GUBA-47816 format. One record per residue (C-alpha): x, y, z; residue number from 0. Coordinates in nm, 3 decimals. Layout:
BEGIN
<rec east="X" north="Y" up="Z" torro="NUM"/>
...
This chain:
BEGIN
<rec east="0.011" north="0.006" up="0.023" torro="0"/>
<rec east="0.113" north="0.368" up="-0.013" torro="1"/>
<rec east="-0.020" north="0.524" up="0.258" torro="2"/>
<rec east="-0.082" north="0.280" up="0.567" torro="3"/>
<rec east="-0.452" north="0.168" up="0.631" torro="4"/>
<rec east="-0.376" north="0.248" up="1.002" torro="5"/>
<rec east="-0.509" north="0.549" up="1.068" torro="6"/>
<rec east="-0.395" north="0.635" up="1.432" torro="7"/>
<rec east="-0.258" north="1.005" up="1.443" torro="8"/>
<rec east="-0.018" north="1.247" up="1.640" torro="9"/>
<rec east="-0.132" north="1.535" up="1.849" torro="10"/>
<rec east="-0.047" north="1.884" up="1.715" torro="11"/>
<rec east="-0.033" north="2.151" up="2.011" torro="12"/>
<rec east="-0.032" north="2.515" up="1.828" torro="13"/>
<rec east="0.226" north="2.741" up="1.972" torro="14"/>
<rec east="0.020" north="2.982" up="2.236" torro="15"/>
<rec east="-0.314" north="2.776" up="2.235" torro="16"/>
<rec east="-0.446" north="2.524" up="2.498" torro="17"/>
<rec east="-0.383" north="2.156" up="2.406" torro="18"/>
<rec east="-0.745" north="2.111" up="2.481" torro="19"/>
<rec east="-0.857" north="2.346" up="2.243" torro="20"/>
<rec east="-1.079" north="2.169" up="1.974" torro="21"/>
<rec east="-1.084" north="2.222" up="1.610" torro="22"/>
<rec east="-1.444" north="2.309" up="1.416" torro="23"/>
<rec east="-1.570" north="2.055" up="1.161" torro="24"/>
<rec east="-1.480" north="2.167" up="0.847" torro="25"/>
<rec east="-1.762" north="2.311" up="0.664" torro="26"/>
<rec east="-1.659" north="2.543" up="0.407" torro="27"/>
<rec east="-1.328" north="2.681" up="0.226" torro="28"/>
<rec east="-1.327" north="2.976" up="0.517" torro="29"/>
<rec east="-1.229" north="2.722" up="0.785" torro="30"/>
<rec east="-0.889" north="2.609" up="0.592" torro="31"/>
<rec east="-0.598" north="2.782" up="0.648" torro="32"/>
<rec east="-0.412" north="2.934" up="0.334" torro="33"/>
<rec east="-0.157" north="2.664" up="0.195" torro="34"/>
<rec east="0.001" north="2.788" up="-0.111" torro="35"/>
<rec east="0.147" north="2.451" up="-0.187" torro="36"/>
<rec east="-0.174" north="2.279" up="-0.177" torro="37"/>
<rec east="-0.453" north="2.232" up="-0.441" torro="38"/>
<rec east="-0.800" north="2.222" up="-0.410" torro="39"/>
<rec east="-0.924" north="1.917" up="-0.607" torro="40"/>
<rec east="-1.284" north="1.892" up="-0.703" torro="41"/>
<rec east="-1.426" north="1.541" up="-0.640" torro="42"/>
<rec east="-1.486" north="1.484" up="-0.979" torro="43"/>
<rec east="-1.104" north="1.505" up="-1.052" torro="44"/>
<rec east="-1.049" north="1.254" up="-0.819" torro="45"/>
<rec east="-1.328" north="1.055" up="-0.914" torro="46"/>
<rec east="-1.151" north="1.029" up="-1.254" torro="47"/>
<rec east="-0.816" north="1.002" up="-1.126" torro="48"/>
<rec east="-0.903" north="0.696" up="-0.937" torro="49"/>
<rec east="-1.067" north="0.524" up="-1.221" torro="50"/>
<rec east="-1.435" north="0.610" up="-1.031" torro="51"/>
<rec east="-1.288" north="0.467" up="-0.673" torro="52"/>
<rec east="-1.314" north="0.120" up="-0.852" torro="53"/>
<rec east="-1.200" north="-0.165" up="-0.648" torro="54"/>
<rec east="-0.895" north="-0.259" up="-0.808" torro="55"/>
<rec east="-0.777" north="0.118" up="-0.727" torro="56"/>
<rec east="-0.848" north="0.047" up="-0.359" torro="57"/>
<rec east="-0.486" north="0.016" up="-0.165" torro="58"/>
<rec east="-0.596" north="0.064" up="0.220" torro="59"/>
<rec east="-0.882" north="0.105" up="0.461" torro="60"/>
<rec east="-0.907" north="0.227" up="0.815" torro="61"/>
<rec east="-1.094" north="0.448" up="1.091" torro="62"/>
<rec east="-1.096" north="0.749" up="0.830" torro="63"/>
<rec east="-1.205" north="0.589" up="0.538" torro="64"/>
<rec east="-1.039" north="0.447" up="0.215" torro="65"/>
<rec east="-0.724" north="0.480" up="0.039" torro="66"/>
<rec east="-0.721" north="0.458" up="-0.331" torro="67"/>
<rec east="-0.458" north="0.477" up="-0.596" torro="68"/>
<rec east="-0.487" north="0.741" up="-0.863" torro="69"/>
<rec east="-0.305" north="0.919" up="-1.129" torro="70"/>
<rec east="-0.239" north="1.323" up="-1.179" torro="71"/>
<rec east="-0.060" north="1.515" up="-1.434" torro="72"/>
<rec east="0.286" north="1.642" up="-1.278" torro="73"/>
<rec east="0.252" north="1.976" up="-1.382" torro="74"/>
<rec east="-0.075" north="2.120" up="-1.372" torro="75"/>
<rec east="-0.234" north="1.807" up="-1.094" torro="76"/>
<rec east="-0.520" north="1.762" up="-1.306" torro="77"/>
<rec east="-0.661" north="1.387" up="-1.354" torro="78"/>
<rec east="-0.442" north="1.156" up="-1.591" torro="79"/>
<rec east="-0.468" north="0.824" up="-1.757" torro="80"/>
<rec east="-0.409" north="0.554" up="-1.551" torro="81"/>
<rec east="-0.029" north="0.452" up="-1.564" torro="82"/>
<rec east="0.056" north="0.793" up="-1.696" torro="83"/>
<rec east="0.154" north="1.110" up="-1.473" torro="84"/>
<rec east="0.245" north="1.112" up="-1.103" torro="85"/>
<rec east="0.109" north="0.842" up="-0.912" torro="86"/>
<rec east="-0.101" north="0.959" up="-0.555" torro="87"/>
<rec east="-0.275" north="0.822" up="-0.278" torro="88"/>
<rec east="-0.613" north="0.962" up="-0.223" torro="89"/>
<rec east="-0.793" north="0.916" up="0.087" torro="90"/>
<rec east="-1.172" north="0.915" up="0.101" torro="91"/>
<rec east="-1.345" north="0.989" up="0.407" torro="92"/>
<rec east="-1.618" north="0.784" up="0.532" torro="93"/>
<rec east="-1.934" north="0.995" up="0.579" torro="94"/>
<rec east="-2.045" north="0.859" up="0.887" torro="95"/>
<rec east="-1.729" north="0.951" up="1.056" torro="96"/>
<rec east="-1.744" north="1.246" up="1.272" torro="97"/>
<rec east="-1.411" north="1.201" up="1.405" torro="98"/>
<rec east="-1.274" north="1.174" up="1.048" torro="99"/>
<rec east="-1.422" north="1.522" up="0.995" torro="100"/>
<rec east="-1.217" north="1.681" up="1.266" torro="101"/>
<rec east="-0.880" north="1.471" up="1.155" torro="102"/>
<rec east="-0.943" north="1.605" up="0.783" torro="103"/>
<rec east="-0.931" north="1.942" up="0.867" torro="104"/>
<rec east="-0.636" north="1.878" up="1.106" torro="105"/>
<rec east="-0.453" north="1.720" up="0.810" torro="106"/>
<rec east="-0.502" north="2.017" up="0.607" torro="107"/>
<rec east="-0.438" north="2.281" up="0.824" torro="108"/>
<rec east="-0.132" north="2.162" up="1.002" torro="109"/>
<rec east="0.049" north="1.876" up="0.809" torro="110"/>
<rec east="-0.030" north="2.084" up="0.492" torro="111"/>
<rec east="0.192" north="2.339" up="0.623" torro="112"/>
<rec east="0.478" north="2.105" up="0.744" torro="113"/>
<rec east="0.757" north="2.034" up="0.466" torro="114"/>
<rec east="1.032" north="1.782" up="0.511" torro="115"/>
<rec east="1.190" north="1.529" up="0.302" torro="116"/>
<rec east="1.086" north="1.273" up="0.562" torro="117"/>
<rec east="0.730" north="1.350" up="0.579" torro="118"/>
<rec east="0.477" north="1.221" up="0.348" torro="119"/>
<rec east="0.377" north="1.503" up="0.113" torro="120"/>
<rec east="0.036" north="1.631" up="0.127" torro="121"/>
<rec east="-0.039" north="1.740" up="-0.227" torro="122"/>
<rec east="-0.383" north="1.885" up="-0.215" torro="123"/>
<rec east="-0.764" north="1.799" up="-0.061" torro="124"/>
<rec east="-1.121" north="1.816" up="-0.167" torro="125"/>
<rec east="-1.418" north="1.968" up="-0.004" torro="126"/>
<rec east="-1.713" north="1.934" up="-0.253" torro="127"/>
<rec east="-2.032" north="1.904" up="-0.071" torro="128"/>
<rec east="-2.018" north="1.622" up="0.157" torro="129"/>
<rec east="-1.713" north="1.482" up="0.027" torro="130"/>
<rec east="-1.388" north="1.531" up="0.162" torro="131"/>
<rec east="-1.071" north="1.358" up="0.063" torro="132"/>
<rec east="-0.699" north="1.420" up="0.097" torro="133"/>
<rec east="-0.429" north="1.341" up="-0.196" torro="134"/>
<rec east="-0.084" north="1.227" up="-0.077" torro="135"/>
<rec east="0.248" north="1.116" up="-0.249" torro="136"/>
<rec east="0.237" north="0.771" up="-0.368" torro="137"/>
<rec east="0.460" north="0.570" up="-0.152" torro="138"/>
<rec east="0.555" north="0.263" up="-0.352" torro="139"/>
<rec east="0.752" north="0.012" up="-0.076" torro="140"/>
<rec east="0.437" north="0.052" up="0.136" torro="141"/>
<rec east="0.507" north="0.073" up="0.548" torro="142"/>
<rec east="0.810" north="-0.065" up="0.725" torro="143"/>
<rec east="0.591" north="-0.273" up="0.910" torro="144"/>
<rec east="0.509" north="-0.470" up="0.602" torro="145"/>
<rec east="0.876" north="-0.533" up="0.522" torro="146"/>
<rec east="0.958" north="-0.648" up="0.918" torro="147"/>
<rec east="0.670" north="-0.857" up="0.982" torro="148"/>
<rec east="0.524" north="-1.006" up="0.659" torro="149"/>
<rec east="0.731" north="-1.261" up="0.470" torro="150"/>
<rec east="0.828" north="-1.088" up="0.134" torro="151"/>
<rec east="1.078" north="-1.193" up="-0.157" torro="152"/>
<rec east="1.343" north="-1.095" up="0.031" torro="153"/>
<rec east="1.442" north="-0.941" up="0.367" torro="154"/>
<rec east="1.522" north="-0.561" up="0.371" torro="155"/>
<rec east="1.914" north="-0.538" up="0.415" torro="156"/>
<rec east="2.086" north="-0.403" up="0.701" torro="157"/>
<rec east="2.200" north="-0.123" up="0.509" torro="158"/>
<rec east="1.850" north="-0.032" up="0.430" torro="159"/>
<rec east="1.712" north="-0.046" up="0.769" torro="160"/>
<rec east="1.977" north="0.175" up="0.912" torro="161"/>
<rec east="1.865" north="0.421" up="0.636" torro="162"/>
<rec east="1.533" north="0.403" up="0.740" torro="163"/>
<rec east="1.606" north="0.449" up="1.114" torro="164"/>
<rec east="1.798" north="0.768" up="1.008" torro="165"/>
<rec east="1.518" north="0.880" up="0.815" torro="166"/>
<rec east="1.253" north="0.839" up="1.048" torro="167"/>
<rec east="1.444" north="1.004" up="1.348" torro="168"/>
<rec east="1.517" north="1.317" up="1.124" torro="169"/>
<rec east="1.129" north="1.333" up="1.050" torro="170"/>
<rec east="1.070" north="1.321" up="1.424" torro="171"/>
<rec east="1.353" north="1.579" up="1.491" torro="172"/>
<rec east="1.207" north="1.810" up="1.256" torro="173"/>
<rec east="0.845" north="1.777" up="1.423" torro="174"/>
<rec east="0.978" north="1.824" up="1.745" torro="175"/>
<rec east="1.160" north="2.161" up="1.654" torro="176"/>
<rec east="0.852" north="2.310" up="1.468" torro="177"/>
<rec east="0.706" north="2.605" up="1.582" torro="178"/>
<rec east="0.362" north="2.444" up="1.573" torro="179"/>
<rec east="0.519" north="2.191" up="1.850" torro="180"/>
<rec east="0.417" north="1.843" up="1.706" torro="181"/>
<rec east="0.420" north="1.565" up="1.957" torro="182"/>
<rec east="0.410" north="1.249" up="1.745" torro="183"/>
<rec east="0.265" north="0.990" up="2.008" torro="184"/>
<rec east="0.217" north="0.684" up="1.756" torro="185"/>
<rec east="0.594" north="0.619" up="1.606" torro="186"/>
<rec east="0.563" north="0.260" up="1.494" torro="187"/>
<rec east="0.647" north="0.059" up="1.214" torro="188"/>
<rec east="0.298" north="0.074" up="1.039" torro="189"/>
<rec east="0.352" north="0.474" up="1.038" torro="190"/>
<rec east="0.655" north="0.480" up="0.864" torro="191"/>
<rec east="0.630" north="0.446" up="0.471" torro="192"/>
<rec east="0.912" north="0.408" up="0.228" torro="193"/>
<rec east="0.968" north="0.547" up="-0.122" torro="194"/>
<rec east="1.158" north="0.345" up="-0.411" torro="195"/>
<rec east="1.475" north="0.396" up="-0.253" torro="196"/>
<rec east="1.390" north="0.317" up="0.076" torro="197"/>
<rec east="1.365" north="0.678" up="0.218" torro="198"/>
<rec east="1.138" north="0.688" up="0.513" torro="199"/>
<rec east="0.876" north="0.939" up="0.575" torro="200"/>
<rec east="0.633" north="0.979" up="0.857" torro="201"/>
<rec east="0.260" north="0.963" up="0.803" torro="202"/>
<rec east="-0.122" north="0.973" up="0.944" torro="203"/>
<rec east="-0.124" north="1.335" up="1.096" torro="204"/>
<rec east="-0.499" north="1.350" up="1.206" torro="205"/>
<rec east="-0.559" north="1.465" up="1.555" torro="206"/>
<rec east="-0.502" north="1.834" up="1.691" torro="207"/>
<rec east="-0.594" north="1.928" up="2.047" torro="208"/>
């Protein structure tokens, strides 16, 4: 899978605000903080990018909802034909998940403004009617958990394991030093995702207090 199907999340503590402060459920674009690097997708764009959210595009499922594999143009970020353009992971919120609404907004407002080579990149979001989705870079080697605890074609080399450990540590260090005072409370193999070269990136940033 690209993004972990385990949707547990860290805590974000904004500077100067109480950690118990609740975030509003997203109902309009006005509640989304300005993030110049994020694209606001239309639902139909992501529907096209994921082949209408077909079963063969499904790559993960969790409490937040479902994760689908999709394709977008690398320059325009518009949907492209399967197998062409840039591969992305699209999280689709389950409509009945109230907690998911809050986590969706938090993911956009906080994680969308945190940029580091060892954090999974949030490319954009969708707030279209009742539809709420998140679009991430695709992590082709899946989670570290899959490589460590599930039988694969070959074990991960020690050199690759050290590379992953260093990358994950750098991601943690960045979060701990960030202005938003991010406390990543669920550091585990399932939340460490790997790109094609075994570069580690932390994922699942959904709960803010």
